[in-house]
Residue, then its C-alpha position, 0 to 999 in steps of 0.5 A: x880718698x880720691x875726692x878728698x885728694x882732689x879737693x885738697x889739690x884744688x885748694x892748693x894745699x901743696x903750697x899752703x899745707x905742705x906737711x899735711x899734703x905730703x902725708x896725704x899723698x904718701x898714705x894714698x900711694x901706700x894704700x894703692x900699693x897694699x891694695x895691689x898686694x890684696x891686703x885690703x884691710x891695710x889699704x883701707x886703714x891707710x886710705x882713711x888716714x890719707x883722707x883725713x890728712x887730705x881734708x886737714x890740708x884742704x882746711x889749712x889751705x882754704x881757711x888758714x887753720x885746721x881747727x873746728x871753727x876755722x871755716x866759720x871764722x873765715x866765713x865771718x871774716x869774709x862777710x865783714x870784709x864785704x859789708x860796706x854798710x856797717x858804720x860805727x856809732x857816732x859818739x858825742x865827745x863834746x859832752x862829758x859822761x854823767x858822773x854820780x858823786x853820791x855813792x848812796x844814791x847809786x845803790x838805792x835804785 
């Protein structure tokens, strides 16, 4: 739980994913409280929920979304932004495209 909490804070989730960050924080605090009362099962369940919300908050803060493909899309977007050697293919607009007026020839091939 603490590692996930640290990662979420490092990603500035408190500003970017307020709802998830707050839930993670509250579950974390309640888990510590239950641990103090020796209710280890409840503490473990609460810590697990807090960790899930902390991971979700981190994803939202880093990638703008918490779905499964968000990290991959963010990485691809970053790669495209950094790729300066991508040049679109030049199109010759002076010559019209070929047209086939004989429909039967089109299907004979």
